[in-house]
C-alpha positions as CSV (number, residue, x, y, z in Angstrom):
1,X,5.6,-34.6,9.1
2,X,5.2,-30.9,8.0
3,X,2.0,-28.9,8.1
4,X,0.8,-26.6,5.8
5,X,-2.1,-24.2,6.0
6,X,-4.6,-26.9,4.6
7,X,-2.8,-30.2,4.9
8,X,0.1,-32.0,5.8
9,X,2.9,-32.5,3.9
10,X,4.7,-36.0,3.9
11,X,8.2,-35.9,4.9
12,X,9.3,-37.4,1.8
13,X,7.3,-34.6,-0.1
14,X,9.6,-32.6,1.7
15,X,12.7,-33.6,1.2
16,X,12.4,-33.1,-2.6
17,X,10.7,-29.8,-2.5
18,X,13.9,-28.0,-4.1
19,X,13.7,-30.6,-6.8
20,X,9.8,-30.0,-7.6
21,X,10.6,-26.2,-7.1
22,X,12.9,-26.8,-10.5
23,X,10.6,-28.7,-12.2
24,X,7.7,-26.0,-11.8
25,X,10.4,-23.3,-13.1
26,X,11.2,-25.5,-16.0
27,X,7.4,-26.0,-17.1
28,X,7.3,-21.9,-16.4
29,X,10.0,-21.3,-18.6
30,X,9.3,-23.1,-21.7
31,X,5.5,-21.7,-21.6
32,X,6.8,-18.1,-21.2
33,X,10.0,-18.6,-23.4
34,X,7.4,-19.4,-26.2
35,X,5.5,-16.4,-25.6
36,X,8.3,-14.2,-26.5
37,X,10.6,-16.3,-28.8
38,X,8.3,-15.9,-31.5
39,X,8.3,-12.3,-31.9
40,X,11.9,-12.3,-33.1
41,X,10.9,-14.6,-35.8
42,X,7.9,-12.5,-37.3
43,X,10.2,-11.3,-40.1
44,X,11.2,-14.9,-40.8
45,X,7.2,-15.9,-40.9
46,X,6.5,-13.1,-42.8
47,X,9.1,-14.0,-45.7
48,X,8.7,-17.7,-45.6
49,X,5.0,-18.0,-45.0
50,X,4.1,-14.8,-46.8
51,X,2.1,-13.7,-43.6
52,X,0.5,-10.3,-43.7
53,X,0.8,-8.0,-41.3
54,X,-2.8,-8.9,-40.0
55,X,-1.5,-12.5,-39.7
56,X,1.4,-11.9,-37.9
57,X,-0.6,-9.9,-35.4
58,X,-2.8,-13.7,-34.8
59,X,0.1,-15.6,-34.7
60,X,1.3,-13.9,-32.1
61,X,-2.5,-12.9,-30.2
62,X,-4.5,-16.2,-31.0
63,X,-2.4,-18.1,-27.9
64,X,-2.4,-14.9,-25.9
65,X,-6.0,-14.9,-26.2
66,X,-6.5,-18.5,-25.6
67,X,-4.3,-18.7,-22.9
68,X,-5.5,-15.5,-20.8
69,X,-9.0,-16.4,-21.6
70,X,-8.5,-20.1,-20.2
71,X,-6.7,-19.0,-16.7
72,X,-9.0,-18.8,-14.0
73,X,-10.9,-22.1,-15.9
74,X,-8.1,-24.0,-15.6
75,X,-7.0,-22.7,-12.4
76,X,-10.1,-23.9,-11.1
77,X,-10.0,-27.4,-12.9
78,X,-7.0,-27.6,-11.4
79,X,-8.1,-27.4,-7.6
80,X,-11.0,-29.6,-8.4
81,X,-9.3,-32.4,-10.5
82,X,-5.4,-32.0,-9.5
83,X,-2.4,-29.8,-9.9
84,X,-0.5,-32.7,-11.2
85,X,-2.8,-34.1,-13.5
86,X,-3.5,-30.5,-14.9
87,X,0.1,-29.7,-15.4
88,X,1.4,-33.1,-17.0
89,X,-1.7,-32.6,-18.9
90,X,-1.1,-28.7,-20.0
91,X,2.9,-29.9,-20.6
92,X,1.7,-33.0,-23.0
93,X,-0.6,-30.7,-25.1
94,X,1.6,-27.5,-25.2
95,X,4.4,-30.4,-26.6
96,X,2.3,-31.5,-29.1
97,X,0.7,-28.5,-30.6
98,X,4.5,-26.9,-30.7
99,X,5.3,-29.5,-33.6
100,X,2.2,-29.0,-34.7
101,X,3.5,-25.5,-35.1
102,X,6.6,-25.9,-36.1
103,X,5.3,-28.0,-39.2
104,X,2.9,-25.7,-40.3
105,X,2.8,-24.8,-44.2
106,X,0.9,-21.7,-43.8
107,X,0.3,-18.9,-41.8
108,X,-3.3,-19.8,-40.9
109,X,-2.5,-23.0,-40.1
110,X,0.3,-21.5,-37.8
111,X,-2.4,-19.0,-36.2
112,X,-4.6,-22.2,-35.1
113,X,-1.2,-24.2,-34.0
114,X,-0.7,-21.2,-32.0
115,X,-4.1,-20.8,-30.4
116,X,-4.2,-24.9,-29.1
117,X,-0.6,-24.1,-27.5
118,X,-2.4,-21.0,-25.7
119,X,-4.8,-24.1,-24.1
120,X,-1.8,-26.1,-22.8
121,X,-0.2,-23.2,-21.5
122,X,-3.0,-22.1,-19.4
123,X,-3.2,-25.7,-17.5
124,X,0.6,-25.2,-17.0
125,X,0.8,-22.2,-15.5
126,X,-1.5,-21.6,-12.8
127,X,-0.9,-25.3,-11.4
128,X,2.9,-24.6,-11.2
129,X,2.7,-22.1,-8.2
130,X,-0.3,-24.0,-6.9
131,X,2.1,-26.9,-6.5
132,X,4.6,-25.0,-5.2
133,X,2.1,-23.5,-2.4
134,X,1.1,-26.7,-1.2
135,X,5.0,-28.4,-1.1
136,X,6.5,-25.8,0.7
137,X,4.8,-25.4,4.5
138,X,7.5,-23.0,5.9
139,X,6.0,-19.5,5.1
140,X,9.8,-18.2,4.5
141,X,10.9,-21.1,2.4
142,X,7.5,-20.4,0.2
143,X,8.6,-17.0,0.0
144,X,12.2,-17.9,-1.0
145,X,10.3,-20.5,-3.8
146,X,7.9,-18.0,-5.2
147,X,10.6,-15.1,-5.4
148,X,12.4,-18.2,-7.6
149,X,9.4,-19.0,-9.7
150,X,9.1,-15.1,-10.2
151,X,12.7,-14.6,-11.3
152,X,12.3,-17.4,-13.8
153,X,8.9,-16.2,-15.0
154,X,10.8,-12.4,-15.4
155,X,13.9,-14.3,-17.2
156,X,11.7,-16.5,-19.6
157,X,10.1,-13.0,-21.0
158,X,13.1,-11.5,-21.2
159,X,15.3,-14.2,-22.6
160,X,13.0,-15.4,-25.5
161,X,14.8,-12.8,-28.0
162,X,18.5,-14.3,-27.0
163,X,17.1,-17.9,-27.8
164,X,15.3,-17.6,-30.6
165,X,17.8,-14.7,-32.1
166,X,20.3,-17.8,-31.6
167,X,18.1,-20.5,-33.2
168,X,17.2,-18.4,-36.1
169,X,20.5,-17.7,-36.8
170,X,21.3,-21.3,-36.7
171,X,18.0,-22.9,-38.2
172,X,15.3,-22.0,-39.7
173,X,11.5,-20.7,-38.1
174,X,10.3,-23.9,-37.0
175,X,12.8,-24.3,-34.5
176,X,11.4,-21.7,-32.3
177,X,8.7,-24.2,-31.4
178,X,10.3,-27.2,-31.8
179,X,12.4,-26.0,-29.2
180,X,10.0,-26.8,-26.6
181,X,9.7,-30.4,-27.5
182,X,12.8,-31.3,-25.3
183,X,12.1,-29.3,-22.7
184,X,8.7,-30.5,-22.0
185,X,9.5,-34.4,-22.0
186,X,12.2,-33.4,-19.4
187,X,9.2,-31.8,-17.6
188,X,6.7,-34.2,-18.0
189,X,9.2,-37.0,-17.1
190,X,10.3,-34.9,-13.9
191,X,6.7,-34.3,-12.9
192,X,5.9,-37.6,-12.7
193,X,8.4,-39.0,-10.8
194,X,8.8,-36.2,-8.6
195,X,5.7,-34.1,-8.1
196,X,2.6,-34.9,-5.2
197,X,-1.0,-35.0,-6.2
198,X,-2.9,-32.1,-4.1
199,X,-6.5,-30.9,-4.9
200,X,-9.2,-29.1,-3.2
201,X,-10.4,-31.8,-0.6
202,X,-13.6,-30.2,0.2
203,X,-14.4,-29.4,-3.3
204,X,-17.9,-29.4,-4.6
205,X,-19.4,-30.3,-8.1
206,X,-17.9,-28.4,-10.7
207,X,-18.9,-24.5,-11.0
208,X,-19.9,-25.0,-14.6
209,X,-21.3,-21.2,-14.9
210,X,-18.4,-20.1,-13.2
211,X,-16.0,-21.7,-15.2
212,X,-18.1,-20.4,-18.9
213,X,-18.6,-16.9,-17.9
214,X,-14.6,-16.6,-16.6
215,X,-13.8,-17.6,-19.9
216,X,-15.8,-15.2,-21.8
217,X,-15.1,-12.2,-19.8
218,X,-11.7,-12.0,-20.1
219,X,-11.3,-13.7,-23.7
220,X,-13.9,-10.4,-24.6
221,X,-11.4,-7.9,-22.8
222,X,-8.7,-9.5,-24.0
223,X,-9.7,-9.4,-27.7
224,X,-11.0,-6.2,-27.3
225,X,-7.5,-4.8,-25.9
226,X,-5.7,-7.1,-28.9
227,X,-8.2,-5.3,-31.6
228,X,-8.4,-1.8,-30.4
229,X,-5.3,-0.4,-31.9
230,X,-6.6,-1.6,-35.5
231,X,-10.3,-0.6,-34.7
232,X,-9.1,2.4,-33.0
233,X,-9.4,3.2,-29.1
234,X,-12.0,5.5,-29.2
235,X,-14.0,3.8,-31.5
236,X,-17.6,2.6,-31.1
237,X,-16.1,-1.1,-31.8
238,X,-13.6,-0.7,-28.9
239,X,-16.5,0.7,-26.8
240,X,-18.6,-2.3,-27.5
241,X,-16.0,-4.6,-26.9
242,X,-15.1,-3.5,-23.6
243,X,-19.0,-3.0,-22.7
244,X,-19.6,-7.0,-23.5
245,X,-16.4,-7.5,-21.4
246,X,-17.6,-6.2,-18.2
247,X,-21.0,-7.1,-18.7
248,X,-19.7,-10.9,-18.8
249,X,-17.5,-10.0,-16.0
250,X,-20.6,-8.6,-14.1
251,X,-22.5,-11.9,-14.6
252,X,-19.3,-13.9,-13.6
253,X,-19.1,-11.7,-10.2
254,X,-22.8,-11.9,-9.5
255,X,-23.1,-15.6,-10.2
256,X,-19.6,-16.4,-7.9
257,X,-21.5,-14.5,-5.2
258,X,-24.8,-16.1,-5.3
259,X,-23.6,-19.4,-5.6
260,X,-22.5,-21.5,-2.3
261,X,-19.5,-22.8,-3.6
262,X,-17.8,-20.7,-6.3
263,X,-14.8,-21.7,-8.6
264,X,-13.2,-18.0,-7.2
265,X,-14.3,-16.7,-3.8
266,X,-14.6,-13.1,-5.4
267,X,-15.1,-11.6,-1.9
268,X,-11.1,-11.9,-1.6
269,X,-10.8,-8.9,-3.8
270,X,-11.8,-6.7,-0.6
271,X,-8.6,-7.6,0.8
272,X,-6.4,-5.2,0.4
273,X,-3.5,-7.3,0.7
274,X,-4.9,-9.0,-2.5
275,X,-6.0,-6.2,-4.7
276,X,-2.6,-4.4,-4.0
277,X,-0.8,-7.2,-5.1
278,X,-2.8,-8.1,-8.2
279,X,-2.6,-4.6,-9.3
280,X,1.5,-4.3,-8.5
281,X,1.8,-7.9,-10.7
282,X,-0.3,-5.9,-13.4
283,X,1.7,-3.0,-13.6
284,X,5.0,-4.6,-13.6
285,X,4.4,-6.5,-16.8
286,X,2.7,-3.7,-18.3
287,X,6.3,-2.2,-18.3
288,X,8.3,-5.1,-18.8
289,X,6.0,-6.5,-21.8
290,X,6.0,-2.6,-23.1
291,X,9.8,-2.3,-22.6
292,X,10.5,-5.5,-24.6
293,X,8.2,-4.6,-27.3
294,X,10.1,-1.2,-27.8
295,X,13.5,-2.4,-27.1
296,X,13.9,-5.6,-29.5
297,X,12.6,-3.3,-32.8
298,X,14.4,-0.6,-31.5
299,X,18.1,-2.6,-31.8
300,X,17.1,-4.4,-34.9
301,X,15.4,-1.2,-37.0
302,X,17.7,1.6,-35.2
303,X,20.8,0.0,-34.7
304,X,20.6,-2.6,-37.4
305,X,21.5,-5.7,-35.4
306,X,20.8,-9.2,-36.0
307,X,18.1,-11.0,-34.4
308,X,20.6,-13.0,-31.9
309,X,22.8,-9.5,-31.3
310,X,19.4,-8.1,-30.7
311,X,18.5,-10.6,-27.9
312,X,22.3,-10.5,-26.5
313,X,21.8,-6.9,-25.5
314,X,18.3,-7.5,-23.6
315,X,20.8,-9.9,-21.1
316,X,21.1,-7.0,-18.6
317,X,17.1,-6.6,-17.9
318,X,17.0,-10.5,-17.8
319,X,20.0,-10.5,-15.1
320,X,18.4,-8.1,-13.2
321,X,15.0,-9.4,-12.6
322,X,16.6,-12.9,-11.9
323,X,18.7,-11.5,-9.0
324,X,16.1,-9.0,-7.4
325,X,13.2,-11.4,-7.3
326,X,15.4,-14.0,-5.5
327,X,16.8,-11.3,-3.3
328,X,13.1,-9.9,-2.7
329,X,11.9,-12.3,0.2
330,X,14.9,-10.9,2.0
331,X,14.3,-7.9,1.9
332,X,10.8,-8.6,2.8
333,X,11.9,-10.1,6.1
334,X,13.6,-6.7,7.0
335,X,11.2,-4.3,5.8
336,X,7.7,-5.7,4.9
337,X,6.1,-6.2,1.4
338,X,4.5,-2.6,1.1
339,X,8.1,-1.1,1.4
340,X,9.7,-3.4,-1.1
341,X,7.1,-3.6,-3.5
342,X,7.0,0.4,-3.3
343,X,10.2,0.8,-4.2
344,X,10.1,-1.7,-7.1
345,X,7.7,0.2,-8.9
346,X,9.2,3.7,-7.8
347,X,12.6,2.2,-9.5
348,X,10.4,1.1,-12.6
349,X,9.0,4.1,-13.1
350,X,12.1,5.8,-12.9
351,X,13.7,3.7,-15.4
352,X,10.8,4.3,-17.9
353,X,11.7,8.1,-17.4
354,X,14.8,7.3,-18.3
355,X,14.2,5.4,-21.6
356,X,12.0,7.7,-22.7
357,X,15.0,10.2,-23.7
358,X,17.0,7.4,-25.7
359,X,17.7,8.1,-29.3
360,X,19.6,6.6,-32.2
361,X,22.7,8.5,-30.7
362,X,22.6,6.9,-27.3
363,X,25.4,4.7,-26.0
364,X,24.6,1.1,-25.3
365,X,26.0,1.3,-21.7
366,X,22.9,3.8,-20.8
367,X,20.6,1.7,-22.3
368,X,21.9,-1.3,-19.8
369,X,21.8,1.0,-17.1
370,X,18.1,1.6,-17.9
371,X,17.3,-2.4,-18.2
372,X,18.8,-2.6,-14.6
373,X,16.8,-0.1,-13.1
374,X,13.4,-1.5,-14.9
375,X,14.8,-5.4,-14.2
376,X,15.3,-4.3,-10.2
377,X,12.2,-2.9,-9.9
378,X,10.6,-5.9,-11.7
379,X,12.1,-8.5,-9.4
380,X,11.1,-6.1,-6.6
381,X,7.9,-6.1,-7.6
382,X,6.6,-9.3,-8.3
383,X,8.1,-11.9,-6.0
384,X,6.4,-10.0,-3.1
385,X,3.4,-9.3,-4.7
386,X,2.8,-13.0,-5.8
387,X,3.6,-14.4,-2.3
388,X,0.7,-12.0,-0.8
389,X,-1.7,-13.2,-3.5
390,X,-1.0,-16.9,-2.5
391,X,-0.7,-16.1,0.9
392,X,-4.3,-14.4,0.8
393,X,-6.2,-17.6,0.0
394,X,-6.1,-21.1,1.8
395,X,-4.0,-24.3,0.4
396,X,-7.1,-25.6,-1.0
397,X,-7.6,-22.2,-3.6
398,X,-4.2,-22.5,-4.7
399,X,-5.0,-23.0,-7.9
400,X,-7.4,-20.0,-8.2
401,X,-4.8,-18.3,-6.6
402,X,-2.2,-19.2,-8.8
403,X,-4.5,-18.3,-11.9
404,X,-5.7,-14.4,-10.4
405,X,-1.7,-13.9,-10.2
406,X,-1.3,-15.1,-13.8
407,X,-4.6,-13.5,-15.2
408,X,-3.3,-10.0,-13.9
409,X,0.1,-10.2,-15.4
410,X,-1.3,-11.4,-18.5
411,X,-3.7,-8.5,-19.1
412,X,-0.7,-6.1,-18.0
413,X,1.6,-7.8,-20.4
414,X,-1.5,-7.6,-23.4
415,X,-1.9,-3.8,-22.8
416,X,2.0,-3.3,-22.5
417,X,3.0,-3.7,-26.1
418,X,-0.1,-1.7,-27.7
419,X,0.2,1.0,-25.0
420,X,3.9,1.6,-25.6
421,X,3.4,1.9,-29.3
422,X,0.5,4.2,-28.7
423,X,2.0,6.3,-25.9
424,X,5.7,6.3,-27.6
425,X,4.6,7.3,-31.2
426,X,6.1,11.0,-30.9
427,X,9.1,9.9,-28.9
428,X,12.6,9.8,-30.3
429,X,12.1,5.7,-30.2
430,X,9.6,5.6,-32.9
431,X,10.8,8.3,-34.7
432,X,13.9,6.7,-35.4
433,X,12.0,3.6,-36.0
434,X,10.0,5.0,-38.9
435,X,13.0,6.8,-40.4
436,X,15.0,3.7,-40.2
437,X,12.1,1.7,-41.9
438,X,12.0,3.4,-45.2
439,X,12.2,1.7,-48.5
440,X,15.8,2.1,-48.6
441,X,16.8,0.7,-45.2
442,X,16.6,-3.2,-44.9
443,X,17.7,-5.8,-42.7
444,X,20.4,-8.0,-44.2
445,X,21.6,-11.0,-42.7
446,X,25.4,-12.4,-43.2
447,X,24.1,-15.7,-44.4
448,X,21.1,-17.4,-45.8
449,X,19.7,-18.5,-42.6
450,X,19.5,-15.2,-40.5
451,X,16.4,-13.5,-40.2
452,X,15.5,-10.7,-43.1
453,X,12.4,-8.8,-43.5
454,X,12.1,-6.9,-46.9
455,X,9.3,-4.7,-45.7
456,X,6.2,-3.4,-47.7
457,X,6.8,0.3,-48.9
458,X,3.4,0.9,-48.2
459,X,3.2,-0.2,-44.7
460,X,6.6,1.4,-42.6
461,X,5.2,0.4,-39.3
462,X,4.0,-2.8,-39.8
463,X,7.0,-4.0,-37.3
464,X,5.5,-2.0,-34.9
465,X,1.8,-3.3,-35.3
466,X,2.6,-6.4,-35.4
467,X,5.3,-7.2,-32.8
468,X,3.4,-7.7,-29.1
469,X,4.8,-9.6,-26.5
470,X,3.2,-12.5,-24.9
């Protein structure tokens, strides 16, 4: 028998722990791949479904809103009712709603389908990390497993444009949703066969108040962030939205402090290891999603690449994330988490400073170098920070710990796209994209199946507004 922090790990489970890691990574990959793959399909959706700019925004954001809003609740429910059960439910729901999305006949139907997909994703994501925390008893092995999990997460975000570009070059827009189905079927079968059930053995009755207040607080916050560019960041409506979110969050904290068995032990945020790691994860994914937001537009609107050509050119950031996240636990063993995360955040900052000078004449090799800086920095940051978050809670609370990690990351990503567009409004990136989006400049395909977008002459920045990553 192998001992974990909270329970024994049977020998048969210990022997297949790396297979369980592969299953968890597969589930995470399909969830995050769908988040960014849809971005590169927006031109096709505009053309084939007649989606307006506003509808394009919500095709992306309805998934984000539901996914992020339910994460804490889904993590807590997984702790109580079982992480394996939560993962299987999430995968089945995600697969079914992917088919519905791929078959949607209107923009409104696709928006609803995307929101339903967010429900499945919210149950998948925290369950995977919680399962790993319970399966890997040895701290060094757990850190290595979390490094692979973090690498998969980063690679999936960056791989979306590549896979989406290939699908759109070869098939129709529905393929970016149907691609989820075979992956989900494989993940469900492997989960049933390989993954052991785990739950909080001491869980009392369900914290209904905490579940509802967490959904209200996170949903209000994410909705306000999504709509702030439309309303205006300094508008009264935006201010009111943040007030509502703050009030709901305050009510959640007060509720959790007063009840004897809270869904989330909020006092954990006084643990500097936990709170600093959460901030680091938020910052890292703010940077990654902001970069993906800009670079995929830059390659298509400024350089004139097709979807696949643009996606392939993001490979350096994906590979850098994967390599750095896998190597980060070894670096932590030698110099400590604080130094590794600090180095990672520093590299990301330097990468963004370098990226700010990009123009239409910048050689691709230079942009690839910027991607390497950003990818290595993100990999060195997220893997150790995620391990710090999970290591701050007992194995019985692994689901809610994973949900906190996922929520902070999604909040960073939510801010990353709009904030990058706003802060870059006077930069060479957006000046170049605005110039290239004139009525005389169109993305053309080499065959009838390739993505096109004849952009409305009255809205030269429609792509910048709509193209938000998940």
